C-alpha positions as a Markdown table, in Angstrom:
| # | Residue | x | y | z |
|---|---|---|---|---|
| 1 | Unk | -145.5 | 126.0 | 108.2 |
| 2 | Unk | -144.4 | 129.6 | 107.4 |
| 3 | Unk | -141.8 | 129.5 | 104.9 |
| 4 | Unk | -140.3 | 132.7 | 106.0 |
| 5 | Unk | -136.9 | 132.8 | 107.7 |
| 6 | Unk | -136.5 | 136.5 | 108.0 |
| 7 | Unk | -138.5 | 139.8 | 108.1 |
| 8 | Unk | -136.6 | 142.4 | 107.2 |
| 9 | Unk | -136.8 | 145.2 | 109.3 |
| 10 | Unk | -135.4 | 149.1 | 109.4 |
| 11 | Unk | -132.2 | 150.0 | 111.1 |
| 12 | Unk | -133.5 | 152.5 | 112.9 |
| 13 | Unk | -135.9 | 150.0 | 115.5 |
| 14 | Unk | -133.6 | 148.2 | 116.3 |
| 15 | Unk | -134.1 | 147.1 | 120.0 |
| 16 | Unk | -131.9 | 149.6 | 121.7 |
| 17 | Unk | -128.4 | 148.0 | 122.5 |
| 18 | Unk | -129.5 | 144.7 | 120.3 |
| 19 | Unk | -126.4 | 143.5 | 119.1 |
| 20 | Unk | -126.2 | 142.8 | 114.8 |
| 21 | Unk | -125.1 | 139.5 | 114.1 |
| 22 | Unk | -122.6 | 139.5 | 111.2 |
| 23 | Unk | -124.2 | 137.0 | 108.3 |
| 24 | Unk | -122.3 | 135.5 | 104.9 |
| 25 | Unk | -122.4 | 132.9 | 102.2 |
| 26 | Unk | -120.6 | 129.9 | 101.7 |
| 27 | Unk | -120.6 | 127.8 | 98.9 |
| 28 | Unk | -120.1 | 123.7 | 98.9 |
| 29 | Unk | -119.6 | 121.5 | 96.0 |
| 30 | Unk | -121.6 | 118.4 | 97.4 |
| 31 | Unk | -120.3 | 114.9 | 96.2 |
| 32 | Unk | -121.4 | 111.7 | 96.2 |
| 33 | Unk | -119.4 | 108.6 | 97.2 |
| 34 | Unk | -117.6 | 108.0 | 94.1 |
| 35 | Unk | -116.9 | 112.1 | 93.7 |
| 36 | Unk | -119.0 | 113.0 | 91.7 |
| 37 | Unk | -120.6 | 116.2 | 91.8 |
| 38 | Unk | -124.1 | 115.6 | 93.4 |
| 39 | Unk | -124.9 | 119.2 | 93.7 |
| 40 | Unk | -123.9 | 122.6 | 94.5 |
| 41 | Unk | -125.0 | 124.7 | 97.1 |
| 42 | Unk | -124.4 | 128.3 | 98.3 |
| 43 | Unk | -125.8 | 129.4 | 101.7 |
| 44 | Unk | -126.2 | 132.0 | 104.0 |
| 45 | Unk | -124.9 | 131.7 | 107.3 |
| 46 | Unk | -124.7 | 133.2 | 110.6 |
| 47 | Unk | -121.6 | 134.8 | 112.2 |
| 48 | Unk | -122.5 | 132.5 | 115.4 |
| 49 | Unk | -119.3 | 133.1 | 117.0 |
| 50 | Unk | -120.5 | 137.0 | 117.4 |
| 51 | Unk | -123.3 | 135.9 | 119.4 |
| 52 | Unk | -123.9 | 136.8 | 123.3 |
| 53 | Unk | -125.2 | 134.1 | 125.4 |
| 54 | Unk | -127.8 | 134.6 | 127.5 |
| 55 | Unk | -128.9 | 137.6 | 125.1 |
| 56 | Unk | -129.1 | 135.5 | 121.8 |
| 57 | Unk | -129.5 | 132.1 | 122.4 |
| 58 | Unk | -129.3 | 130.4 | 125.9 |
| 59 | Unk | -128.5 | 126.3 | 125.5 |
| 60 | Unk | -126.7 | 125.1 | 122.2 |
| 61 | Unk | -126.2 | 121.3 | 122.6 |
| 62 | Unk | -127.9 | 118.9 | 120.5 |
| 63 | Unk | -127.4 | 114.7 | 121.1 |
| 64 | Unk | -126.2 | 113.2 | 117.5 |
| 65 | Unk | -126.6 | 109.0 | 117.0 |
| 66 | Unk | -123.1 | 106.8 | 118.6 |
| 67 | Unk | -122.0 | 104.9 | 115.7 |
| 68 | Unk | -123.0 | 102.0 | 117.4 |
| 69 | Unk | -125.7 | 102.5 | 117.7 |
| 70 | Unk | -126.0 | 102.9 | 113.9 |
| 71 | Unk | -123.3 | 99.7 | 113.5 |
| 72 | Unk | -125.9 | 97.7 | 115.9 |
| 73 | Unk | -129.2 | 98.8 | 113.8 |
| 74 | Unk | -127.8 | 98.3 | 110.7 |
| 75 | Unk | -126.7 | 94.5 | 112.0 |
| 76 | Unk | -130.2 | 94.0 | 113.4 |
| 77 | Unk | -131.5 | 95.0 | 109.8 |
| 78 | Unk | -129.6 | 93.1 | 107.6 |
| 79 | Unk | -130.8 | 89.9 | 109.9 |
| 80 | Unk | -134.3 | 90.5 | 110.2 |
| 81 | Unk | -134.2 | 91.6 | 106.8 |
| 82 | Unk | -135.9 | 95.2 | 107.0 |
| 83 | Unk | -135.4 | 98.0 | 104.1 |
| 84 | Unk | -132.9 | 100.6 | 105.5 |
| 85 | Unk | -133.7 | 104.5 | 103.4 |
| 86 | Unk | -132.4 | 107.5 | 103.7 |
| 87 | Unk | -134.3 | 110.8 | 104.0 |
| 88 | Unk | -132.7 | 114.2 | 103.1 |
| 89 | Unk | -134.7 | 117.4 | 104.8 |
| 90 | Unk | -133.8 | 119.7 | 102.6 |
| 91 | Unk | -132.5 | 123.2 | 104.5 |
| 92 | Unk | -133.2 | 121.8 | 107.7 |
| 93 | Unk | -131.8 | 124.0 | 109.9 |
| 94 | Unk | -134.3 | 126.7 | 108.7 |
| 95 | Unk | -137.0 | 124.6 | 110.1 |
| 96 | Unk | -135.9 | 125.2 | 113.9 |
| 97 | Unk | -137.7 | 127.3 | 116.1 |
| 98 | Unk | -135.8 | 130.2 | 117.9 |
| 99 | Unk | -136.8 | 130.8 | 121.6 |
| 100 | Unk | -135.1 | 134.3 | 121.2 |
| 101 | Unk | -135.3 | 136.8 | 118.7 |
| 102 | Unk | -131.9 | 137.1 | 116.9 |
| 103 | Unk | -131.2 | 139.7 | 114.6 |
| 104 | Unk | -128.5 | 139.6 | 112.1 |
| 105 | Unk | -127.1 | 141.8 | 109.1 |
| 106 | Unk | -128.3 | 141.4 | 105.8 |
| 107 | Unk | -125.7 | 139.3 | 103.1 |
| 108 | Unk | -123.4 | 140.9 | 101.3 |
| 109 | Unk | -125.5 | 141.0 | 97.1 |
| 110 | Unk | -128.7 | 141.0 | 98.3 |
| 111 | Unk | -129.8 | 145.0 | 98.1 |
| 112 | Unk | -131.1 | 145.7 | 101.5 |
| 113 | Unk | -128.9 | 148.8 | 102.2 |
| 114 | Unk | -130.5 | 150.9 | 105.4 |
| 115 | Unk | -131.9 | 147.2 | 107.2 |
| 116 | Unk | -131.3 | 144.4 | 109.3 |
| 117 | Unk | -133.3 | 141.2 | 109.1 |
| 118 | Unk | -134.8 | 139.5 | 112.5 |
| 119 | Unk | -134.9 | 135.4 | 112.1 |
| 120 | Unk | -137.8 | 134.2 | 112.0 |
| 121 | Unk | -136.3 | 130.6 | 112.4 |
| 122 | Unk | -133.3 | 129.2 | 113.3 |
| 123 | Unk | -129.8 | 129.9 | 110.6 |
| 124 | Unk | -127.1 | 128.4 | 109.6 |
| 125 | Unk | -123.6 | 129.2 | 111.9 |
| 126 | Unk | -126.4 | 130.4 | 115.1 |
| 127 | Unk | -125.3 | 128.5 | 118.0 |
| 128 | Unk | -128.5 | 127.3 | 118.8 |
| 129 | Unk | -129.5 | 126.1 | 115.0 |
| 130 | Unk | -128.5 | 122.3 | 116.0 |
| 131 | Unk | -130.6 | 122.4 | 118.7 |
| 132 | Unk | -133.6 | 124.1 | 117.4 |
| 133 | Unk | -134.0 | 121.5 | 114.6 |
| 134 | Unk | -133.6 | 118.4 | 116.6 |
| 135 | Unk | -136.2 | 120.0 | 118.8 |
| 136 | Unk | -138.6 | 120.8 | 115.8 |
| 137 | Unk | -137.8 | 117.0 | 114.1 |
| 138 | Unk | -138.3 | 115.3 | 117.9 |
| 139 | Unk | -141.9 | 116.9 | 118.0 |
| 140 | Unk | -142.8 | 115.5 | 114.1 |
| 141 | Unk | -142.0 | 112.6 | 115.3 |
| 142 | Unk | -143.5 | 112.6 | 118.8 |
| 143 | Unk | -146.8 | 113.6 | 116.9 |
| 144 | Unk | -146.9 | 110.4 | 115.4 |
| 145 | Unk | -146.1 | 108.1 | 118.4 |
| 146 | Unk | -141.6 | 107.6 | 118.1 |
| 147 | Unk | -140.2 | 107.2 | 121.5 |
| 148 | Unk | -136.8 | 108.5 | 122.0 |
| 149 | Unk | -134.7 | 105.6 | 123.3 |
| 150 | Unk | -133.4 | 105.7 | 126.9 |
| 151 | Unk | -130.0 | 104.4 | 125.2 |
| 152 | Unk | -129.3 | 107.1 | 122.8 |
| 153 | Unk | -131.5 | 109.9 | 122.3 |
| 154 | Unk | -131.6 | 110.2 | 118.2 |
| 155 | Unk | -132.8 | 106.6 | 118.2 |
| 156 | Unk | -136.6 | 107.0 | 117.8 |
| 157 | Unk | -138.8 | 104.0 | 117.8 |
| 158 | Unk | -142.4 | 103.0 | 117.0 |
| 159 | Unk | -144.4 | 100.5 | 118.7 |
| 160 | Unk | -147.5 | 101.0 | 116.0 |
| 161 | Unk | -145.2 | 101.1 | 112.7 |
| 162 | Unk | -142.2 | 98.6 | 113.5 |
| 163 | Unk | -139.9 | 101.4 | 112.5 |
| 164 | Unk | -136.9 | 102.9 | 114.2 |
| 165 | Unk | -135.3 | 106.2 | 113.0 |
| 166 | Unk | -131.3 | 106.7 | 113.6 |
| 167 | Unk | -131.0 | 110.5 | 113.3 |
| 168 | Unk | -127.4 | 112.9 | 113.3 |
| 169 | Unk | -128.2 | 116.2 | 112.5 |
| 170 | Unk | -129.9 | 116.4 | 109.1 |
| 171 | Unk | -129.0 | 113.0 | 107.8 |
| 172 | Unk | -132.0 | 110.4 | 108.9 |
| 173 | Unk | -131.7 | 106.9 | 108.3 |
| 174 | Unk | -135.5 | 104.7 | 109.0 |
| 175 | Unk | -135.4 | 101.0 | 109.6 |
| 176 | Unk | -138.3 | 99.1 | 109.2 |
| 177 | Unk | -140.9 | 96.9 | 106.7 |
| 178 | Unk | -140.5 | 98.8 | 103.0 |
| 179 | Unk | -144.9 | 99.4 | 103.1 |
| 180 | Unk | -144.3 | 101.6 | 106.7 |
| 181 | Unk | -141.1 | 102.9 | 105.6 |
| 182 | Unk | -143.0 | 103.9 | 102.7 |
| 183 | Unk | -146.3 | 105.7 | 105.5 |
| 184 | Unk | -143.7 | 107.1 | 107.6 |
| 185 | Unk | -142.0 | 109.6 | 104.7 |
| 186 | Unk | -145.3 | 110.4 | 103.4 |
| 187 | Unk | -145.8 | 111.9 | 106.9 |
| 188 | Unk | -142.8 | 113.6 | 107.3 |
| 189 | Unk | -143.6 | 115.4 | 104.0 |
| 190 | Unk | -145.9 | 117.6 | 105.3 |
| 191 | Unk | -144.0 | 118.9 | 107.9 |
| 192 | Unk | -140.5 | 119.0 | 105.8 |
| 193 | Unk | -139.6 | 119.1 | 102.2 |
| 194 | Unk | -137.7 | 115.7 | 102.1 |
| 195 | Unk | -136.1 | 113.6 | 99.6 |
| 196 | Unk | -136.6 | 109.5 | 100.4 |
| 197 | Unk | -133.4 | 107.4 | 98.8 |
| 198 | Unk | -134.1 | 103.8 | 99.0 |
| 199 | Unk | -131.6 | 101.9 | 100.4 |
| 200 | Unk | -128.1 | 103.2 | 102.0 |
| 201 | Unk | -125.5 | 104.3 | 99.8 |
| 202 | Unk | -123.2 | 107.4 | 101.9 |
| 203 | Unk | -124.1 | 108.3 | 105.3 |
| 204 | Unk | -122.0 | 110.1 | 107.7 |
| 205 | Unk | -118.8 | 109.7 | 105.1 |
| 206 | Unk | -119.2 | 106.4 | 105.2 |
| 207 | Unk | -119.4 | 104.5 | 101.9 |
| 208 | Unk | -122.4 | 101.4 | 101.7 |
| 209 | Unk | -122.3 | 98.7 | 99.8 |
| 210 | Unk | -124.7 | 95.7 | 99.1 |
| 211 | Unk | -123.6 | 92.5 | 97.9 |
| 212 | Unk | -125.5 | 89.2 | 97.4 |
| 213 | Unk | -125.0 | 88.4 | 100.8 |
| 214 | Unk | -123.7 | 91.3 | 102.8 |
| 215 | Unk | -123.5 | 94.4 | 103.6 |
| 216 | Unk | -120.4 | 96.3 | 103.2 |
| 217 | Unk | -118.9 | 99.6 | 105.1 |
| 218 | Unk | -115.9 | 100.9 | 104.1 |
| 219 | Unk | -114.0 | 104.6 | 104.2 |
| 220 | Unk | -111.6 | 103.9 | 100.6 |
| 221 | Unk | -112.4 | 107.7 | 99.5 |
| 222 | Unk | -111.7 | 108.9 | 103.1 |
| 223 | Unk | -108.7 | 107.1 | 103.7 |
| 224 | Unk | -107.1 | 108.0 | 100.2 |
| 225 | Unk | -107.9 | 112.0 | 100.6 |
| 226 | Unk | -105.8 | 112.0 | 104.0 |
| 227 | Unk | -102.9 | 110.0 | 102.3 |
| 228 | Unk | -102.9 | 112.8 | 99.9 |
| 229 | Unk | -103.7 | 115.5 | 102.0 |
| 230 | Unk | -100.2 | 114.6 | 104.3 |
| 231 | Unk | -97.9 | 113.3 | 101.2 |
| 232 | Unk | -98.2 | 109.6 | 101.9 |
| 233 | Unk | -100.0 | 108.5 | 99.0 |
| 234 | Unk | -96.6 | 107.0 | 97.5 |
| 235 | Unk | -95.5 | 105.6 | 100.7 |
| 236 | Unk | -93.8 | 101.9 | 101.1 |
| 237 | Unk | -96.8 | 100.0 | 103.2 |
| 238 | Unk | -96.8 | 97.8 | 105.3 |
| 239 | Unk | -98.7 | 95.0 | 106.9 |
| 240 | Unk | -99.3 | 96.0 | 110.3 |
| 241 | Unk | -99.7 | 99.6 | 111.4 |
| 242 | Unk | -97.2 | 99.8 | 115.1 |
| 243 | Unk | -93.7 | 97.3 | 114.5 |
| 244 | Unk | -94.6 | 94.8 | 117.9 |
| 245 | Unk | -91.0 | 94.5 | 118.4 |
| 246 | Unk | -90.2 | 98.1 | 118.9 |
| 247 | Unk | -92.6 | 99.7 | 121.6 |
| 248 | Unk | -92.4 | 103.7 | 121.9 |
| 249 | Unk | -92.1 | 105.1 | 125.5 |
| 250 | Unk | -92.9 | 108.8 | 126.6 |
| 251 | Unk | -89.7 | 110.9 | 125.1 |
| 252 | Unk | -88.0 | 113.4 | 127.1 |
| 253 | Unk | -90.0 | 116.8 | 127.2 |
| 254 | Unk | -87.4 | 118.5 | 127.8 |
| 255 | Unk | -87.0 | 118.2 | 123.7 |
| 256 | Unk | -88.5 | 121.2 | 121.9 |
| 257 | Unk | -91.9 | 119.3 | 120.2 |
| 258 | Unk | -91.5 | 118.4 | 116.2 |
| 259 | Unk | -94.3 | 119.9 | 114.4 |
| 260 | Unk | -97.3 | 119.8 | 116.9 |
| 261 | Unk | -100.2 | 121.3 | 115.1 |
| 262 | Unk | -99.6 | 118.2 | 111.9 |
| 263 | Unk | -99.1 | 115.9 | 114.4 |
| 264 | Unk | -102.9 | 116.6 | 116.0 |
| 265 | Unk | -104.1 | 117.0 | 112.6 |
| 266 | Unk | -103.5 | 113.6 | 111.9 |
| 267 | Unk | -103.9 | 111.9 | 114.8 |
| 268 | Unk | -107.5 | 113.7 | 114.5 |
| 269 | Unk | -108.1 | 112.0 | 111.0 |
| 270 | Unk | -107.5 | 108.6 | 112.3 |
| 271 | Unk | -109.4 | 109.0 | 115.1 |
| 272 | Unk | -112.1 | 109.4 | 112.7 |
| 273 | Unk | -111.8 | 106.3 | 111.4 |
| 274 | Unk | -111.2 | 104.4 | 113.9 |
| 275 | Unk | -114.5 | 106.0 | 115.2 |
| 276 | Unk | -116.6 | 104.4 | 112.1 |
| 277 | Unk | -114.8 | 101.1 | 110.4 |
| 278 | Unk | -111.4 | 100.6 | 111.3 |
| 279 | Unk | -110.8 | 98.7 | 115.1 |
| 280 | Unk | -107.8 | 97.2 | 113.5 |
| 281 | Unk | -106.5 | 100.8 | 114.8 |
| 282 | Unk | -107.8 | 101.5 | 118.1 |
| 283 | Unk | -104.9 | 100.3 | 120.2 |
| 284 | Unk | -102.4 | 102.0 | 117.9 |
| 285 | Unk | -104.4 | 105.7 | 118.0 |
| 286 | Unk | -105.2 | 105.3 | 121.2 |
| 287 | Unk | -101.8 | 105.0 | 122.1 |
| 288 | Unk | -100.4 | 108.2 | 119.4 |
| 289 | Unk | -103.5 | 110.4 | 121.0 |
| 290 | Unk | -101.5 | 110.4 | 124.0 |
| 291 | Unk | -98.5 | 112.4 | 123.0 |
| 292 | Unk | -101.1 | 115.1 | 121.1 |
| 293 | Unk | -99.6 | 117.7 | 123.6 |
| 294 | Unk | -95.7 | 117.6 | 123.3 |
| 295 | Unk | -95.1 | 115.3 | 119.9 |
| 296 | Unk | -91.4 | 114.0 | 118.8 |
| 297 | Unk | -89.8 | 113.3 | 115.8 |
| 298 | Unk | -89.9 | 109.1 | 116.9 |
| 299 | Unk | -93.7 | 110.3 | 117.4 |
| 300 | Unk | -94.5 | 110.8 | 113.9 |
| 301 | Unk | -92.3 | 107.8 | 112.6 |
| 302 | Unk | -95.2 | 105.5 | 114.5 |
| 303 | Unk | -97.8 | 107.4 | 112.4 |
| 304 | Unk | -96.4 | 107.4 | 109.4 |
| 305 | Unk | -96.6 | 104.0 | 110.3 |
| 306 | Unk | -99.7 | 103.7 | 110.0 |
| 307 | Unk | -100.6 | 105.6 | 107.3 |
| 308 | Unk | -98.0 | 103.4 | 105.4 |
| 309 | Unk | -100.9 | 100.7 | 106.5 |
| 310 | Unk | -103.3 | 102.4 | 105.3 |
| 311 | Unk | -101.9 | 102.3 | 101.6 |
| 312 | Unk | -102.3 | 98.6 | 102.3 |
| 313 | Unk | -105.2 | 98.7 | 102.9 |
| 314 | Unk | -108.0 | 101.4 | 102.7 |
| 315 | Unk | -110.1 | 99.3 | 100.5 |
| 316 | Unk | -110.4 | 97.1 | 103.6 |
| 317 | Unk | -114.5 | 97.3 | 104.7 |
| 318 | Unk | -116.7 | 96.0 | 107.7 |
| 319 | Unk | -119.2 | 93.5 | 106.3 |
| 320 | Unk | -122.6 | 92.7 | 107.8 |
| 321 | Unk | -124.2 | 89.4 | 106.7 |
| 322 | Unk | -127.6 | 89.3 | 105.6 |
| 323 | Unk | -129.6 | 86.8 | 107.2 |
| 324 | Unk | -128.9 | 83.3 | 105.9 |
| 325 | Unk | -131.6 | 81.1 | 107.8 |
| 326 | Unk | -134.4 | 81.4 | 110.1 |
| 327 | Unk | -133.6 | 79.5 | 112.5 |
| 328 | Unk | -130.5 | 81.3 | 113.4 |
| 329 | Unk | -130.4 | 83.1 | 116.0 |
| 330 | Unk | -128.9 | 86.6 | 117.7 |
| 331 | Unk | -126.2 | 86.4 | 119.4 |
| 332 | Unk | -124.2 | 89.2 | 121.3 |
| 333 | Unk | -121.1 | 88.5 | 121.5 |
| 334 | Unk | -118.5 | 90.1 | 123.6 |
| 335 | Unk | -114.5 | 89.9 | 123.5 |
| 336 | Unk | -112.2 | 90.8 | 126.8 |
| 337 | Unk | -108.6 | 91.6 | 127.5 |
| 338 | Unk | -105.9 | 93.5 | 129.2 |
| 339 | Unk | -101.8 | 93.5 | 128.4 |
| 340 | Unk | -100.1 | 93.9 | 132.0 |
| 341 | Unk | -97.8 | 96.9 | 132.8 |
| 342 | Unk | -97.6 | 97.5 | 128.9 |
| 343 | Unk | -97.5 | 101.1 | 130.1 |
| 344 | Unk | -93.0 | 101.3 | 130.0 |
| 345 | Unk | -94.1 | 105.3 | 131.4 |
| 346 | Unk | -96.3 | 104.6 | 134.2 |
| 347 | Unk | -97.0 | 100.5 | 134.8 |
| 348 | Unk | -100.4 | 100.7 | 134.1 |
| 349 | Unk | -102.2 | 98.4 | 132.1 |
| 350 | Unk | -104.1 | 99.0 | 128.5 |
| 351 | Unk | -107.8 | 97.6 | 128.6 |
| 352 | Unk | -109.2 | 96.6 | 125.4 |
| 353 | Unk | -112.9 | 95.3 | 123.9 |
| 354 | Unk | -114.7 | 93.9 | 121.1 |
| 355 | Unk | -118.2 | 92.9 | 120.7 |
| 356 | Unk | -119.9 | 91.5 | 117.6 |
| 357 | Unk | -123.9 | 90.2 | 116.4 |
| 358 | Unk | -123.8 | 87.6 | 114.8 |
| 359 | Unk | -120.1 | 88.3 | 113.4 |
| 360 | Unk | -120.4 | 91.8 | 112.8 |
| 361 | Unk | -118.6 | 93.9 | 115.0 |
| 362 | Unk | -120.4 | 96.8 | 116.3 |
| 363 | Unk | -118.4 | 98.2 | 119.5 |
| 364 | Unk | -114.8 | 98.0 | 120.3 |
| 365 | Unk | -112.2 | 100.1 | 122.5 |
| 366 | Unk | -108.7 | 100.5 | 123.4 |
| 367 | Unk | -107.9 | 102.5 | 127.3 |
| 368 | Unk | -105.2 | 102.7 | 129.4 |
| 369 | Unk | -106.8 | 101.8 | 132.6 |
| 370 | Unk | -106.7 | 104.4 | 135.6 |
| 371 | Unk | -104.4 | 103.3 | 138.5 |
| 372 | Unk | -101.0 | 100.4 | 138.8 |
| 373 | Unk | -102.2 | 96.8 | 139.4 |
| 374 | Unk | -100.1 | 94.3 | 141.1 |
| 375 | Unk | -100.9 | 91.8 | 138.3 |
| 376 | Unk | -102.1 | 90.2 | 135.4 |
| 377 | Unk | -104.8 | 89.1 | 136.9 |
| 378 | Unk | -105.9 | 92.5 | 138.0 |
| 379 | Unk | -105.7 | 94.3 | 135.4 |
| 380 | Unk | -108.0 | 91.1 | 133.1 |
| 381 | Unk | -110.4 | 91.9 | 135.5 |
| 382 | Unk | -110.6 | 95.6 | 135.3 |
| 383 | Unk | -110.8 | 94.7 | 131.9 |
| 384 | Unk | -113.8 | 92.4 | 132.7 |
| 385 | Unk | -115.4 | 95.2 | 134.5 |
| 386 | Unk | -115.3 | 97.9 | 131.4 |
| 387 | Unk | -116.6 | 94.6 | 128.5 |
| 388 | Unk | -119.6 | 93.7 | 131.0 |
| 389 | Unk | -120.8 | 97.5 | 131.5 |
| 390 | Unk | -121.1 | 97.4 | 127.7 |
| 391 | Unk | -122.3 | 94.5 | 127.7 |
| 392 | Unk | -125.2 | 95.4 | 130.1 |
| 393 | Unk | -125.4 | 98.6 | 127.7 |
| 394 | Unk | -126.5 | 96.3 | 124.9 |
| 395 | Unk | -128.7 | 94.2 | 126.7 |
| 396 | Unk | -130.5 | 97.2 | 128.0 |
| 397 | Unk | -131.1 | 99.0 | 124.4 |
| 398 | Unk | -132.0 | 96.1 | 122.6 |
| 399 | Unk | -134.8 | 95.6 | 125.2 |
| 400 | Unk | -136.2 | 99.1 | 124.8 |
| 401 | Unk | -135.9 | 98.4 | 120.7 |
| 402 | Unk | -138.0 | 94.7 | 121.7 |
| 403 | Unk | -135.3 | 92.1 | 121.7 |
| 404 | Unk | -134.1 | 89.8 | 124.2 |
| 405 | Unk | -130.7 | 88.4 | 123.0 |
| 406 | Unk | -128.6 | 86.3 | 124.8 |
| 407 | Unk | -124.5 | 87.9 | 125.8 |
| 408 | Unk | -121.8 | 86.3 | 125.9 |
| 409 | Unk | -118.0 | 87.6 | 127.0 |
| 410 | Unk | -115.3 | 86.0 | 126.3 |
| 411 | Unk | -111.4 | 86.0 | 128.0 |
| 412 | Unk | -107.7 | 84.9 | 127.8 |
| 413 | Unk | -107.2 | 84.6 | 131.8 |
| 414 | Unk | -108.8 | 81.8 | 133.8 |
| 415 | Unk | -107.8 | 83.6 | 136.8 |
| 416 | Unk | -109.7 | 86.8 | 136.4 |
| 417 | Unk | -112.5 | 84.5 | 135.1 |
| 418 | Unk | -112.5 | 82.6 | 138.2 |
| 419 | Unk | -112.1 | 85.9 | 141.0 |
| 420 | Unk | -116.0 | 86.9 | 138.8 |
| 421 | Unk | -117.6 | 83.6 | 139.6 |
| 422 | Unk | -116.0 | 83.0 | 143.1 |
| 423 | Unk | -118.1 | 85.2 | 145.3 |
| 424 | Unk | -115.6 | 84.2 | 148.1 |
| 425 | Unk | -113.3 | 86.7 | 148.8 |
| 426 | Unk | -110.0 | 86.0 | 148.2 |
| 427 | Unk | -106.7 | 88.0 | 150.3 |
| 428 | Unk | -104.8 | 88.9 | 147.1 |
| 429 | Unk | -108.3 | 90.5 | 145.9 |
| 430 | Unk | -109.8 | 92.0 | 148.7 |
| 431 | Unk | -107.7 | 95.4 | 148.2 |
| 432 | Unk | -109.8 | 95.2 | 144.6 |
| 433 | Unk | -112.2 | 98.2 | 144.2 |
| 434 | Unk | -115.8 | 97.3 | 144.9 |
| 435 | Unk | -116.9 | 98.7 | 141.4 |
| 436 | Unk | -114.5 | 96.6 | 139.5 |
| 437 | Unk | -117.1 | 93.7 | 140.6 |
| 438 | Unk | -119.8 | 94.7 | 138.8 |
| 439 | Unk | -118.9 | 91.8 | 136.7 |
| 440 | Unk | -119.6 | 89.0 | 139.9 |
| 441 | Unk | -122.7 | 90.4 | 140.2 |
| 442 | Unk | -124.6 | 90.7 | 136.8 |
| 443 | Unk | -122.7 | 87.2 | 136.5 |
| 444 | Unk | -124.5 | 85.5 | 139.5 |
| 445 | Unk | -128.0 | 88.0 | 137.8 |
| 446 | Unk | -127.2 | 85.8 | 134.7 |
| 447 | Unk | -127.5 | 89.1 | 132.5 |
| 448 | Unk | -124.6 | 87.2 | 130.2 |
| 449 | Unk | -122.3 | 83.9 | 130.4 |
| 450 | Unk | -118.5 | 84.3 | 130.8 |
| 451 | Unk | -116.3 | 81.2 | 128.7 |
| 452 | Unk | -112.7 | 81.5 | 128.0 |
| 453 | Unk | -111.4 | 81.9 | 124.6 |
| 454 | Unk | -107.7 | 81.3 | 123.6 |
| 455 | Unk | -105.2 | 84.2 | 122.9 |
| 456 | Unk | -104.6 | 83.5 | 119.8 |
| 457 | Unk | -108.8 | 83.4 | 119.1 |
| 458 | Unk | -109.6 | 86.8 | 121.6 |
| 459 | Unk | -110.7 | 89.4 | 119.5 |
| 460 | Unk | -109.8 | 92.1 | 121.9 |
| 461 | Unk | -106.4 | 90.9 | 121.6 |
| 462 | Unk | -105.4 | 94.6 | 118.8 |
| 463 | Unk | -107.4 | 96.3 | 121.3 |
| 464 | Unk | -104.3 | 96.2 | 123.8 |
| 465 | Unk | -100.7 | 95.7 | 121.8 |
| 466 | Unk | -99.2 | 95.6 | 118.8 |
| 467 | Unk | -99.5 | 91.8 | 117.4 |
| 468 | Unk | -97.4 | 90.8 | 114.6 |
| 469 | Unk | -98.9 | 90.2 | 111.0 |
| 470 | Unk | -100.2 | 86.6 | 111.5 |
| 471 | Unk | -102.5 | 86.9 | 114.4 |
| 472 | Unk | -102.7 | 91.4 | 113.6 |
| 473 | Unk | -104.6 | 89.6 | 109.9 |
| 474 | Unk | -106.3 | 86.9 | 111.7 |
| 475 | Unk | -108.1 | 89.3 | 114.2 |
| 476 | Unk | -109.0 | 91.6 | 111.6 |
| 477 | Unk | -110.8 | 88.9 | 109.5 |
| 478 | Unk | -112.7 | 87.6 | 113.0 |
| 479 | Unk | -113.8 | 91.3 | 113.1 |
| 480 | Unk | -115.5 | 90.6 | 110.1 |
| 481 | Unk | -112.7 | 93.8 | 108.1 |
| 482 | Unk | -112.2 | 92.4 | 105.0 |
| 483 | Unk | -110.7 | 93.5 | 101.4 |
């Protein structure tokens, strides 16, 4: 591997009409999960904003792992007793190959006056750097016999090694038997400078803790940081993130927006929590994000309540249980729910679902439906179609990973279940769009099963509405979110 990143060229030899890309230094303190200093980093970066599309680069997009894929693989690894290791690629982006010439100005302080640099490798800050690195890594893994999964191009599997590799930019997680993991790591060291850490400790901003019976995902330090950032660290805690007795409605937009940028920042930080480890915030953050374009004081009060809830629950973790017995079969369970016409402005309903693998939460969703419906049955049936699509996605991804695992869907509305199970046209449902009969088709094919669950045990309930403290706590515990 060519270790050179650039070559020095006299300024007069710069191709005619070629625009130089600026460069500079970025200094960073890399910290561990407990905020202790791991190391200090200094990095030369290109000022990619000055690049010209078509001249300096073509494509820039590169995929990243879906968080529900990551949670699924972690849950599978624990149930199957597989080892998980992290591979840290040193200066990962410098391994990428460029398909177009790139010229940069020398960074200050390295004494190259009168010269410019022609890049031989990708550099941090270049628009195409992420894609170049992903293609380089994909090429190396393909040579070893790994295949990229169609359901998620950042998940690589190898039938020869029985290994799963998960890629998020330069954060690489390797799952498999210890001896197989060791072989793959030895191969990677031939192509890259790699540091291997056995076990997971801190991944994508998520703290990972091992106990004798489980693995826990939490973001305690992240929550502490954002509470401090917005001056909420000493606020009075509350037991639920939304006041179920005081539903918000869209305010009069003739009133001036109140601290719009601050509101958007607060919602952005909360969205990251929902994406990673906090399904209990799914509904309220989805709801409050509707007002980002014109937030008023009442919305600020509502989002601050979410932060007050976090002061009480900052140490909560998503718990993934280890395998307790070989006799326990794997089972994916999906819960579906809808809150009919709950949006008081548009009268649209809210859909929600949660999926668990052997009691461990792996995905969740809260979303306002696309159209106004005329009954609770219709809104629940539409929510069920969304849940069924996610269920089929799990069936396909598990099949690619080499597993045939039954999927069971649960809903708390018997009328919607009857519509899904009965292929005979009903005058009350003949106007429902064909796409929402997706559930019925796959029930006939026996792709999954569908059964009734009471509202009190429906774990998707908190994805559709604010609930009183007792119900909210029951559902969060059911999702495996515990202190």
